[in-house]
N, C-alpha and C positions, 0 to 999 in steps of 0.2 A: 503495498496500500504507501500511497506517498507521502511521507513524511511521517508516519505513525507514531504515535508517541514524542512527535518535537516539538517542544513547547516554550525551554527556553537556548541560551545559545552553550549553554551547557551543557545541553545535550546530543552534540552533534553526532553523534556517529549513529543519530536515528535522522539525518537530515541527507532525503535521499532521493531529492527534486533532481538537481542538475544531473542523473544517474536515470531518469525516467524521462525517453522520449518519448512512450508511449502512457497517454495516461488511459483508464476506466474507469467509467463513472456512468452510473446510471443503466448497466447493462452493453453501452456500447464502451471503443476505446479510439483516443480521438490525438491523432498526430501532431504535437508540437509544429510552429515554423521552423525551418530549413532554421536563420536566425537565432531565433531558442536553441532550439532542438540540437542543435548539432554536435555541441559538445558531448549534451547526454545521451550522443547515439555513440561515439567514441568511450566517454568510459564504461558504456553499460558494455563492449565489446570486449575491452583492458579486464573489466572483471571478472569474465570467463573465462579467459585465453588465463588471469593472473591465476584462477583457482586450478585449472587444468594442469599451469605451470609447478605451481607444488604436488601435484597427484603424479606426476607421469618426473619430478624432477630435474627440469629441464633448467637451460639457461635465461639466467635476466631478461625478462620480455621489454623491460624498462630499458634498457642500456641498447636492445635494436631498437627501439622505439629512434632514441636519439641517432643512433646512423638512419635512421631512415626519414629523421628530417633531416640533419647534415646531404646526405641525396638527393632531395629534395628543394633544399636551397639554391643547391647548384646548378640541378635541371630546371629551375625558376630562372637563374640567371643567365643561364644558355642558351633557353630563349628569346630571351631581351637585350641580348647580344654583347651582355657582361664578361667579361673575361677576369678571371678571375683562380687561385691554385692554390693548395691548402698542402700539406704532408710533416711529416717531422724536421729535425732542425740536420744538419749531417754535422757527426762530430765533430772536433769534441763537445761540441756542446746541447743540451738535454734539455727534450719537451719538444712540445708540436705545436699549429698553428689550425685550427680548422677551417679560413677560409680569406683570404688575403686576397681586396681587390684595389688596385696601385687605379688611379686618380693622374692627372696632369697637377693639381695642387695638391693634390692629399693621398691619404694611404688609410685603407679602410679593411682592419681585423677584426673578425666573427668568430664569439664562440658562443656555439652553445650549449645548449641546458633545459635538459628535458622538466627539471623539475618544476611543480608550480607549487603555490597556496597548497597544506593540507586542513583538512578537514578541519582538524584543532585548530590550526593556525586562524581561521577563520572565526570557528566560536569566542576567538578571545585569549586564546591561552598565548602570555608572551612568548617565553619561551619557543614553542613552535614559530611565530612567526617571524622572531629571528634570524630563529637557525634555519627554515626556510626563505627566507630575504634574503642571508648571506650564504646559504647553498649555492645560493642559484648566481647573483651579484656578485660578490665578491669572488666569489671560486674563481669566473670566468673572465672579470673585471683584472685579477694578478696574471692572468693566462694569458692577456690584450696584454697585461703589459709587459711580460716579461718579452715577448715578441717588440714590442715598442724600445721595449731598452738596447735588445741585445742593436736594433737598426738605428738607438742615437751614438753607438757603445765604436758601435765596427762602421756602419754607414750601409751596411747590408744583413743578411739572411740568406744561407742557402736551404732549399725547403726538398723534400722530395717524396712524394705521396706512396702509395699502395702502389702503385704501377711501377714506381723503379724511376716513375720520370724528374727531372733534377727541374728545379726553380731557384735563381739566383732575383732577388728582390734590394733595388737599392734605396737609401732614403733617398738624395737627394731636394734635401734642407724641406724637403716636405711634409708637417705636421699628420701622424695618426690618429686617427679617430677610432674607438678604443668603443666596441662596441658588445654588449652583450645580448644573447635574444635569447627566450622563452619560450617553452610549448606554450604557457596556460599565461592568461593576464597574471599580472601583480596589479591592477587597476594604479589608483594613486600614486603607491610605490614606487612607480614608473621615472616619477618626473626627473629630468635633470637636474634643478635645482637642489631637490629634499635627497637625490643619490647622491651630490658631491658632498653635501652637507653631514650626509651618513658616515662615507668613508672619510673626511677628514675629524672625524669625534673619533671614529677607532682610532686610526692613530695618534689623537690625544689622547685616549683614555680607550690602550687596546680591552676588550673584553675579550672576562674570563666566565663562563658558567660554574653556578654550582650547586648542589642541589641532597640534601641531608636524607631521604628517604629510600626505600631498597626495595621501589619498581626496577627490577634487571633492566626493561628495557630504554627505560628516563634514564639510568644509570651509565649503558652502554651510549646513551646521545646523547649525551656533557661532554663523555670522555671523548666522541668525535668531535666533537664539534670545539671542544681544547684544541686537539687537537689539531683541526683543519684552518682554527686561528690563525696559529703557529709558523704553521707553513705558509699561510698566504697577506701578515703582515709584514715579511719584507718586501715583499712586491710591494705593495700601498706605497711603503718607508720613501723607497727610491722614488716610485712613480712623485710624491708630494719633490721630493729633494732634486731631484735630474731629471723628472719625464717634460714632455713637450709643454706642455704647460704649468710649468714650475710656479712661473710667476699666476696664475690662477689657477691650484691643484685642483684636479678632476675633473676641469671643465670642459678636455675631452670622450669623458665618459659616456655612454649614452645605453639604455635598460630596456629594449625595446622585447614583446609578443611576438607570433611567426605573423598572427592581420596586420600588428601594424608593420613590420617591415615589407610584407605581401603589400600594402599598399604602396609603398614606395619606390620599390620595385618593377611595380605595375604602372608607375607614370614615370619611368624611367628607360629608356633607347642605350641608352653608352653607359662607361664608369663616369664618366664630366659628371653625367643628367643623376647617375645613384648620388654619386659625394653632393651635389646641388640639392637633390633633394632632402636628400638626410640634413643638408647644415638651416637646411629652412627657414628651420626656430631656433636655431643654436645663441642668434645676440637676441632674440625675445620670450622673452618670460609675461604671458600675462598672467600666472599663477592662479591658475583655471586647474591644475593637475592632471588637467584632461589633455590626451595626445594629440589628439580630431580639432577637439576645441582649438584650441593653439596654433593648427595650423591653416583651421578655417578665418582666425580672427588673421592671422601674417599675411594670408592672399588678400584677405580686406582692406589688408592697409597699403598691401603694396597694391593697390586695382583689381586684381584680381577676384572677378567672386567665383568663381568655377572649383 
């Protein structure tokens, strides 16, 4: 049944509306409009696959979905004539870049994360809100910074993809835009000025989680969170001191969900157009915490009502 027993935010485990693209009422079955029910279909399918995965002891389906997202984005870029590369760093460097797009006036570094806000986070669980946000945003930003710092230090980065094809990306005094891409939306938490403030605050006061209870899963989550924070902090601090935007720390950081990225891609037909569409709202912020409204308002200010 739809949200059966869901009465307050603390009943988050009973909230299932997002997973119900079909609703049964008065003996009839209703299908929600695509714009509302599309994520419901995805979650309903994933729930079935995850349950079967546990029974069959198969590999992590969520990791496989993450790989499929990367493939999907690569295909969409190719359709629009946007050239790009990806791959691991050539030794002795260690690491990888999910997606690199070179334009005349800048370099776009994309890092993809499937992780979205969990039900516990949406219910108001403070630890889960922070853990989900940082697990998607800060993790991917740290990976972007790693590539950006190599470009700054050496002037180039060499990548080799899964097919053995090598690509040399040279900086040429271009600014690197560090773009985190999540599968699901994080809402107002994706606002550029907000994430800039979050990362600055983390550098000023490093986060460490504490838990005095005996719940094994929570203990495990807290340990992982603290371990991840220790891994990410050097990249954040280096970006603030040595990054392209060191005079205005984290000004080149972006946090988009897949739908927002696809809108920008849809409006672009070249690498330079993609960079221009991305930067359209970089220097103007209306404080609305709404990606789509910000873009519409900027275009109205520029005399374009489209």
